[in-house]
C-alpha positions as CSV (number, residue, x, y, z in Angstrom):
1,M,22.1,24.0,-21.3
2,P,25.0,24.7,-19.0
3,K,25.6,28.4,-18.5
4,A,29.1,28.2,-20.0
5,M,27.6,26.8,-23.3
6,Q,24.8,29.3,-23.6
7,P,25.3,31.9,-26.4
8,V,26.1,35.4,-25.4
9,P,23.2,37.7,-26.0
10,G,23.9,39.6,-29.2
11,A,26.6,37.3,-30.4
12,M,24.3,35.6,-32.9
13,T,23.2,39.0,-34.2
14,L,26.8,40.1,-34.6
15,S,27.6,36.8,-36.4
16,E,24.6,37.4,-38.8
17,M,25.8,40.9,-39.4
18,K,29.3,39.7,-40.2
19,E,27.9,37.1,-42.6
20,F,25.8,39.7,-44.4
21,A,28.8,42.0,-44.6
22,S,30.7,39.2,-46.4
23,F,28.3,39.3,-49.4
24,G,29.0,41.5,-52.3
25,S,27.2,44.9,-52.5
26,A,24.8,43.7,-55.3
27,T,23.8,40.6,-53.1
28,Q,23.3,42.8,-50.1
29,R,21.1,45.2,-52.0
30,Y,19.1,42.3,-53.5
31,I,18.6,40.8,-50.0
32,R,17.5,44.0,-48.5
33,R,15.1,44.7,-51.4
34,S,13.7,41.1,-51.2
35,L,13.1,41.4,-47.5
36,D,11.2,44.7,-48.1
37,V,9.1,43.0,-50.7
38,G,8.7,39.6,-49.0
39,L,8.0,41.0,-45.5
40,D,6.1,44.0,-46.7
41,R,8.3,46.3,-44.8
42,S,8.2,49.4,-46.9
43,D,7.5,50.9,-50.3
44,A,10.0,48.7,-52.2
45,I,9.5,50.5,-55.5
46,G,10.0,53.9,-54.0
47,T,13.1,52.7,-52.1
48,W,14.8,50.4,-54.6
49,S,13.9,51.3,-58.2
50,R,16.4,53.4,-60.0
51,D,14.7,53.2,-63.4
52,A,11.7,51.8,-65.2
53,V,13.4,48.4,-65.8
54,E,14.1,48.0,-62.1
55,E,10.6,49.1,-61.2
56,A,9.2,46.5,-63.5
57,G,11.5,43.9,-62.0
58,I,10.3,44.8,-58.5
59,K,6.6,44.5,-59.6
60,V,7.3,41.0,-60.9
61,Q,9.0,40.1,-57.6
62,M,6.1,41.5,-55.6
63,K,3.7,39.3,-57.7
64,L,5.8,36.2,-57.2
65,Y,6.5,36.8,-53.5
66,K,2.7,36.8,-52.8
67,R,3.3,33.0,-52.8
68,L,5.4,33.3,-49.6
69,A,2.3,33.2,-47.3
70,D,1.2,29.8,-48.7
71,I,4.8,28.5,-48.7
72,R,5.2,29.4,-45.0
73,K,1.9,27.6,-44.2
74,A,3.1,24.5,-46.1
75,I,6.4,24.1,-44.4
76,P,6.4,20.3,-43.5
77,K,6.5,19.4,-39.8
78,D,8.2,16.1,-40.6
79,C,10.2,14.4,-43.4
80,A,7.3,12.3,-44.8
81,I,7.4,12.5,-48.6
82,D,3.7,13.2,-48.9
83,S,4.1,16.3,-46.6
84,I,6.4,18.0,-49.1
85,E,4.1,18.0,-52.2
86,K,2.7,21.5,-51.6
87,F,5.9,23.0,-50.2
88,M,8.9,22.0,-52.3
89,P,7.7,22.7,-55.8
90,A,6.5,26.2,-54.8
91,L,9.8,26.9,-52.9
92,I,11.9,25.6,-55.8
93,A,10.0,27.8,-58.3
94,L,10.4,30.9,-56.1
95,S,14.1,30.0,-55.5
96,A,14.6,29.6,-59.3
97,Y,13.3,33.1,-59.8
98,D,15.7,34.6,-57.2
99,L,18.7,32.7,-58.4
100,G,17.8,33.7,-62.0
101,Q,18.1,37.4,-61.0
102,G,21.9,36.9,-60.8
103,R,22.3,38.6,-57.4
104,I,22.2,35.6,-55.2
105,N,25.4,33.8,-56.1
106,S,26.0,31.4,-53.3
107,F,24.2,29.0,-50.9
108,P,25.1,31.2,-47.9
109,A,23.4,34.2,-49.4
110,Y,20.4,32.1,-50.4
111,R,20.1,30.6,-47.0
112,F,20.5,34.1,-45.4
113,L,17.6,35.4,-47.4
114,Y,15.2,32.5,-47.2
115,E,15.7,32.0,-43.4
116,R,14.3,35.5,-43.0
117,L,11.6,35.1,-45.6
118,L,10.3,31.8,-44.3
119,G,11.6,31.4,-40.7
120,P,13.7,28.8,-39.0
121,D,11.4,25.9,-39.8
122,A,12.4,26.1,-43.4
123,R,16.1,25.5,-42.7
124,P,16.1,21.7,-43.3
125,W,14.6,22.2,-46.7
126,L,16.8,25.0,-48.0
127,P,19.8,22.8,-49.2
128,G,17.4,20.7,-51.4
129,S,15.5,23.6,-52.8
130,F,18.7,25.5,-53.5
131,C,20.3,22.6,-55.3
132,A,17.1,21.9,-57.3
133,A,16.7,25.6,-58.3
134,A,20.4,25.9,-59.1
135,S,20.2,22.9,-61.4
136,L,17.5,24.2,-63.6
137,P,18.3,25.0,-67.3
138,H,17.2,28.6,-67.1
139,L,20.6,29.4,-65.6
140,H,23.8,29.6,-67.7
141,P,25.9,26.4,-67.1
142,K,28.7,28.5,-65.5
143,T,26.2,30.0,-63.1
144,R,24.8,26.6,-62.3
145,K,28.3,25.3,-61.6
146,G,29.2,28.2,-59.4
147,L,26.0,28.0,-57.4
148,L,26.2,24.2,-56.9
149,Q,29.9,24.5,-55.8
150,S,29.0,27.1,-53.2
151,I,27.1,24.7,-51.0
152,S,29.4,23.1,-48.5
153,E,29.3,19.4,-47.7
154,A,28.4,20.4,-44.1
155,A,25.4,22.4,-45.3
156,A,24.3,19.7,-47.7
157,T,24.6,16.9,-45.1
158,A,23.7,18.6,-41.8
159,P,22.4,16.1,-39.2
160,G,20.2,18.8,-37.7
161,W,19.2,22.5,-37.9
162,S,18.8,25.3,-35.5
163,T,15.3,26.4,-34.6
164,R,16.5,29.9,-33.5
165,E,14.8,32.8,-35.3
166,P,17.1,35.0,-37.3
167,S,17.8,38.2,-35.4
168,F,19.4,40.5,-38.0
169,F,17.1,41.8,-40.8
170,P,19.1,44.3,-42.9
171,E,17.3,47.3,-44.1
172,W,17.8,50.3,-46.4
173,V,20.1,52.9,-44.8
174,E,20.0,56.5,-46.1
175,K,23.4,57.9,-47.1
176,V,24.5,60.8,-45.0
177,D,25.7,63.9,-46.8
178,M,28.9,64.5,-44.9
179,S,29.1,68.1,-46.1
180,K,25.9,68.8,-44.1
181,A,26.6,66.6,-41.1
182,A,27.1,68.3,-37.8
183,H,30.7,68.2,-36.5
């Protein structure tokens, strides 16, 4: 690649940070929590549960996200139909769970989360899995409509996908008590 066309180091990270910042606070919280659960980064229950209901929800998510290792191994290397049998149904089922939680409300937020959970090799499969999961009847019709309208024509019909690893993985940030902060 000519030097003039090479991405500036850090520019992609900044772009990913800006994209994450464009999501609503509930979506940001869910993505960070999901990354903690899916990448086994920290004590998700200790960090994210605010009550018994949320703790129970995180335990369900932990159980379901155990499938991620098998889904990663099953990512197809080509577009042959017989190579997707073990991958797509599992990805669609997990995607349906995440969309059913009501915090991932657009394809960009879904793509952001799943690129990090599965890696760049999953990118070609994300529009299809999103559309399949967003079409399932467990979602309210208005929710299905909003989700399906959130995927752009460009995302749905992309001729190719980047193989670049995501570089920004948002995490929990402790709030600073400004009354005790050093001045």
